[in-house]
N, C-alpha and C positions, 0 to 999 in steps of 0.2 A: 628412753624409758627407764632402762637399767640405771643409768647414770643419774637420772633426776631422782628416781626413788632412792638410790644410794646416798645422794647429796642430802636429801630430806630427812632420811632416816639418821643422818649424823648431826642434825641440828641447824643445817644450813636452810635459811628461810628465802632462797632465791627464786625468781621466775626462772623457768625452763623455756629456753627459745627452741622451737623446731622448725628448722628451715626446709623448704621444699627440695626436691632434686630435680633432675631433668629427665630421667627415663625410667624410673621404678615407682609404679608401673610403667609400662610405656605410654607416654602422651600421645594422645590420638590427633593432635593437631599441632605439634611443635611447641613445647615448652622452653623457655630459657632456663639456665642452670639457676637452681635455688626456686623455680616457679611451680614444679608440679608437685601438688599435694593431694592428687586424686586418690592415692592409696589411703588416705583418712577415711573415705567411705567404708572400707572393709577392716582397715587396721588402725584405728585411731590411737594415739599415744594415751596411754592410761597412767597416770600418776596416782600414787596413795594419798598424795596430800592434795586437796581440792584448790581449785583457783589458782594455780601456780603454772598452768601451760599457756604458752604462747605460741600460736602458729605465725611463721614468718616468711612469706614468700618474697622472692625477688622479681620484679616485673619491669621490663624494658620495652622500648618502642623501636622504630625501624633503624635509628641510627646506630644502635648496638649491634644488632644481627638481623639478617633478612629472615622473614618468615612469610610463607605464601599468604597468610591472612591479613598481611598489610598491604597486599596488591590486588585485592577483589573491588568489585565496584561498590560494595556495601560498607567499605572501611570509611569511618571508624564505627559505624553503628553495629557492626559484627563484634566488636571487641567485649562489650558487657557479658554476652554469652559465652565468650572464651574465658574471660577471667573468672566467671561464675564457675565453669567447669573445672579450671585448674585449681582454684582455691576458695573462690567467694562463697561457695556452698557451706563452709565449715561453720560460719556463724549461726546458720539456721538449724544444725543438727546437733550442737553440744554447748557447753558453757565455756569453751576455750576462747580465749582473746585472740584477736587477730591483728597483727601490725605489719604493714609492708617494710621488710627489712632493707630494701633498696628500691629506688625507682629514680628515674632522672632523665635527662637528655636535652637536647638544644631546643630552642623555642623557634624554630624554623622549619619550613617546609612540612613533609609528612610527620615529622617528630613533634611539631607544634600541634598537628591535628590530633595526633596520639595523646600526647600530655594533656591536652585540654579535656580530651575524652576520658582519660584516667582520673583526672581530678574530679570530673563530673560523677564517675562511677564511685569514687571513695566517698563523696559527699552523699550521693544518693543511697549508698548502703552503711552510712554511719561508720566509716572506718577513717577518722580524722588524725589518728596517730600513726605517722609514717616515719621513714628515715630516708631522706633525700641524698641521692648520690650525685655529687659530692660538694664540698665547700671548695676545694681547690680548682683552679681554672684549667689545670693541664691534663684533665681526663679527657682523653682524644675522642672517646665516643659520646661523652655526655656533657662535657664542660663541666662548670661549677656554679656556686653561687656567688663566687667572686670573678671580677674581671681580671685581666692578665697581669694588673698591676698589684694584685694580691690585697687590695684594700677596699677598692670599688665594688659595692654589692650589685649584682645583676637585678635590678628592680623588677622586671616583668615576672622572674622566676619567684621572686619573694611575694609578689602579688598573688601569684597562682597558688603558692603555698598557704598563703593567708585566707585563700577561699576554702583550702581544704581543713585547715586548722586555725579557726580564727582566734582561738585563746590558748596560744602554746605555753608551755611551762618556761618561765623566766628564771 
């Protein structure tokens, strides 16, 4: 907040990105680093310049780190409530934009189930502008948008992203 206001008071017209944290306030059901924006309920970022704040959680599935909620009988139908609790509520309480700053994973096993559920959540909550992690294939826990030859696109992931954002900036 202080840095954003200082930047704007010095003539910089940038968007200010506010990433979540992992434990402040304590996440009630396990948040990923960068995902917990629950503090916005009581302490939203307030910039002096309107329409310049973007909240940006990082959200991952079971291939990145174990969370108990990935291993319950109701998975993945339990996930929308969790995402809404962690960060999805923000759009309904203020004028700040929301963009998922990182999400990704493999399209196999429970991670594929998670990714499809997350894509559906993004679509149904009108959050089409996201940042997929990552393009390079050697990210051990998420893979990338390219195969290991570094030129061939991973078409199933691109198809999933096209559902979330059918009209990307080119």
